[in-house]
C-alpha positions, 0 to 999 in steps of 0.5 A: 902040406904034403897033398901035390894040390898044395904045391903051389899055392898064395905062398908068395909074401906081400912084402919082404923089404923092411923084415927082420929076416933081411936086416944085416944091421949093427942095431936092428933097424929093418925099417931103414936097412932095406927100404922100399926104393932098394926093393927093386934093385936090390936081391932078397936074402930069405923071400920074395914078394909081389903083387897078387903072387903065387909060388910053390911051397919052397919058395923057388919060383915065384909068379906075379903081375907087374904094371904101369901107367906110363906116369909112374917112376917105377914098376908097379911089383909091389905094395907100398907102405911106411914103415914104423917110423913114417906113419903117424899110426905106425907101419901102414900099407898104402895101396887097395886090394881085396882077396875075392875067393879061394879053396884050401888047395888053392884050386881056385884063387882070385885078387883083385889089385886097385891101380891109380891111372896117375903116378903113384903119390909115393911122395905125397903120402909120406910128407901127408903122415909127415905132418899129421899127429898122433891124435889125426887120421892116418893119410890115405891114398885117396886123400891125394884125390889120386882115385878120383873119378874112379880114375884106377884099373882094376886087375883081377888076377885068377889062377885055376889049377887044370892039375896039381902042377898045370895052373891056368892065369887069367888077368884081366884090367878094366879101366873104371875111370873116364878118359882112355888110358895105356896100361903095360901088364908083365906078368913076371917069372923068377928064381929066388936069390940062392946062389948069392951068400956063398952057401949054394953055388947051384943057380937055376935059370930062365931061357925065354923064347918066342920060337915056332909061334909059342911065346914061353918061358921054361924054368930049370931048377935042380930041386923042382925041376922044369916048368914052362910059363906060356903066354897068350897073344905077342908079348915081348919077353924081357930076361933079366937076372935076379941079382942086386945092383951093386954099383947103383945101389952102393957104388961099387965098382961093378955087379955080380952080372950084367943084368940085375933085378931092377934090369926089366923096370929100367927098359919098360920106365926108363927106356934104357935099352940093354937093361935087359936081355929083350927077346927077338921074334922066333929067337930064345934069349941067354939064360936068366933068373927073372923073365916077363912078358911084356903086354902093352895097351896103348888106350884102354877106353872107359868101361872097357877091359884086356885080358891076357892069359897064362900058363904055368905047367911042369915040363915042356908045355904044350900047343892047346894051352888056352883053348878050351881046356883052359875055359874049362878049367877056368868054368869047373873051379869056379863051380867047384869053388861055389859048391864046397862054400855052399856046404860050409855055409848052409842057411844064411843071407846073401850079406853074411855068405859074402862076408863068410866066403871073403873072409874065409878067401883071405885067411887062405891068402894069408898062407906064407913060405916063411924061411929063417935059419937064425944061425946063418942070419946071426953069423952072416953068410960067406960071400958077404962081409962079416956080421956085426959084433953088435948083432951078438950082443947080450941083450941081440935080437934072437940070439938066444934062438939060434936053433929056429930053422924054418922053411914051410908054409905058415899063417901070417897075421896079415899080407903086407904090415906083419908078413912073418908067424906070430904064436897067438896070431896064429892059433887063433887063425885055426879056428876059421881055418878049422871050418875050411882047412882041418888039415892045415890047421892040425900041421900049423898047431904041430909045426909051431910044437916041433923041435926047429920052432920050440925054443930047447927050454919048451917056450912057443916063439913069439913073433919074428921082430923077438922071439923070445917075447911072451905070448898068452898061452892059447895053443891048447884051447886052438887045438881043442877047438880044431879037434872037437870042429872036426869031431861035430862034422865027422863023428871023430876027432883026431886023438893022434894030432890031438896027443901030439900037440899035448906031449909038447904043450908039457914042455910048454907049461913047464916052461911057463911054470919056471920062467914066468912063475919064479917064487913058485907061488902060481903067481905069474907074470908076462910083460905085455902078452900081446895087448901091447899098450893096454897099461898105464906103463910099459909092462914088458920092462922093469918097474923101477929098483924093488918094485915088481908087477904082479898080473891078473892077466898072467896068472889068468892065462896059466888058469886057463891054460891049465883047464886047457891042457885039462880038458885035452887030458880027459878027452885023451884019458877016454881011450887010454887011462894013463892020461887020467894022472896027467888029467888030475894033475892039472885040475890040481894046478888050477884049483892051485892058482885059482887060491892063490890068486884069491888072495894074490900078491905078497901082501895077500890082496887078492886079483878081485877088488871087492870096492869096484867089483872087478880083477886088477893088475897089483904092484908090490915092494917089500920093506927092510922090515919084510912088510909088503906094500901093495896097490891094485892098478885101477884102471878098468881094461880087458885085464880084468876080463880074463878071469872069465876065460878061466872056466871049463865044464866037467860032464857028465861023461867025465865022472862015468868013463873015468873014476880015477879022475873023479876019485882024486878031485873027491879027495883034494876037496876033502882033504882041501875044502877051500878049493869048494869056491872054484867048483860048482855042482849040478843039481840032478842026477847027473854028476857035473861041475863047472871050473871057475876062477870067479863064483857066480857072484864076482862073474855077475859083478864082471859081467855087469860091468863087461854087459854095461854100454857105458864101460865096456859094451860097445855096439860092436862087441866088448871093448879093451878099456872102459868107456867110463875112463873117457875122460881120462884118469891118473894112475899111481904105479910104483910110485910115480904118477901116470896118466890112461884114458880110453881111447875108442880109436887109434893110439896116441902113444908111441908104446910097442911102436904105436901101431896098435891101441888096446886101450878102447877099441874092438878086437876079435880074439879076445871077443871070440874067447868071451863069447865061448866062455859065456857059452860053456857057462851057459851050457852047465847051467843049462839056459838058468844063468840069467844076465841083462843086457845091456846092464840097466836096460830091463832086458835078460836073457840066457848067458848063452844069448848074450853070448849069441848077441855078442857075437851078433854085435861083432859081424855086424861091423861087415854087414849094411846097417840102417843106413845101407852101410858097414861100420868097419869101413867108417869115413873112408873111401871104403864107405863111398856110394859107389858099388865099386868100392861097396862091393868089397870088405876090408878085415882090419886088425881091430875096430873104433870102440864108438863107431866100428871103424877098421883100424890097424892093418888092414889085411887081417883076415887072420884072426879076424877071419874069426867073424866066419866061425861067428856067423857060421854058429861057433862055439855053439853049432859046432 
């Protein structure tokens, strides 16, 4: 991230309102405290947002595109969506936009936004969602009729860097509708408000002018220096201040500045003459902190397009901003992007190449500046009223994370619905990032472990809503994937990176052992572990008095974590024998977890259920006489497939190069022969072994269910819950009766906000882990481990081929089927016959377990970008 070419990028958030960072309410009502309606008039504390926007890596100076169709009640400056309480399936953006292309240094970026020509139906969307039940589809923008007849403008924003600090910007609007329509384009440049909080009195300044034939804005900032935004043509220059309108919002007697954040909006839309500065020809404005170049096109004919060009340049700009250099830069950067992806996506058909390139472009756009100093947020700012005392109550949000102090570019799960980092999401992002930007992937994994992020006790921060929640420990796995991807591509892995991550993860592993294995018996708990509503009850909440969860997946995740750390230590030991001892520590830890899990729980019942041939959570309690009551939670879900992840191959080089490790393993097996059930040895001259939580017999029974189309196997990957529960089942948990069923689509419960569902849909992260685990087992068995796929079909194949077919099913979500439609488009408007819609792929959060329709967040080119890795051959070809 220190490269000057990365200083400017797509780091501007798509949504800042309604986030925890901007919430200063007593009891954590983030959605209600800072609303969408407030965003036009109220200065943000920690970040900014905009449409198709960019900013510097510190988030000081921002550029984005605003527009007005002459009908809307406000400028279209940011994407609209419903809050968690308004949507019938939780928060939900109600706009259409796509990232079209991009390169890792952001020397080339392109985004398309689809803007309705009629008034945007804000109220209707809210009303439709309020009327919809949880078992009904989400009301979408197309349902209002506002997009009928292609009555919209396609606004394409393209950036090309002539130099690290010289950005050529082209905005093209195309009228897709049947009638001529007016359009206002307002490219905006503004400073994040850093001066209103009583902590830094320095105030940057923007001055707009139209003197001597130049139309420009000069921006001065004490940290990043001077930049000039030059605008082509003769737009009207408008200047205001990025200050809250205290009078309008809160009925106060005055404002901190004559002009406020909504000043440009008020002038253009409401016609208020003195709401902002209007720069007359040949003059300059007074200093402000927000400016716009106002282009008004009175009539854009059907099919016609209008284009405006701008150039953001360090220093004073120049008189040749829009000549040959501008055109050549655009052409050259486009060609460089084509050449770059031709190298990264070899030997794929046109549809696959397009999916990979767009997935990676969207992934690169997930990079956003994330600023959050928890101590200041908890205490409040000197220039604001004191923070409510309730915020510091025991159990208050993030009160134990005062050390967290972030001001970095981070990969976010989704531009709009999850505009904050999440630990396990970010880990999965790094696999496709390793394909296009390995330097950033390594930087991100290290960043999550730095002292200003990782808790002093070793916990990784989960996500903004509650940093102390528990996500699955996948960080070591991601680091290994990034390391081996680079090793495969260049011939040399970055051992310094691997060692740095490894040392920090030793602290994190200790946190798990100390906090999530309270009895010290190698049995772990972790709450929901990122899989939200997968259980019949909320696993993050306490059970009735005396009862406790003993989690199949938490214990299996930790067995997997131990194997990943073992693998890291073995790799490092090839060049530093000190790591051999650490590798033996983790193989022992894995074997201890595996041994206990085989007689799992206080009642010595294993996670394995011989009757069902599957793994389950247990609920247990101890009676006064010391006897233990324990019973499995007989719901076949992803919880019971997590044990498949816990597998690792000890290749021949381990025994040839690391004699101390080999000797210790021999010692363990000699003195604790019961460990032998978790190790399979390869026959033949080469010594090799497979460590696995499930022996071959148990694994085959689990795979029989996993590859059964009546259970987990869908046409598009592995479901998160067995379809055998389609009719529902009663489950007894801690003496209480609950009901759960397979739900292939959106969640019908409100658990964890109800905005994601693990009771049936296909999710990319767990599917990717399953694909890799099957490849690992196949590699050890050299293609001799055959399975039936689908179960009962009589069609057998090596496990590696089965993994390849699973990868193909996942990829098929985004590829045209026999009917020419992408399954992921489902019944939404994206499935229209119009090429205006079929040209664009939407990468959703999860996918219907029966139909493959994309669900949840609609710009989840974070972990759903794993499809790019799968299409290009990961993990086998990497």
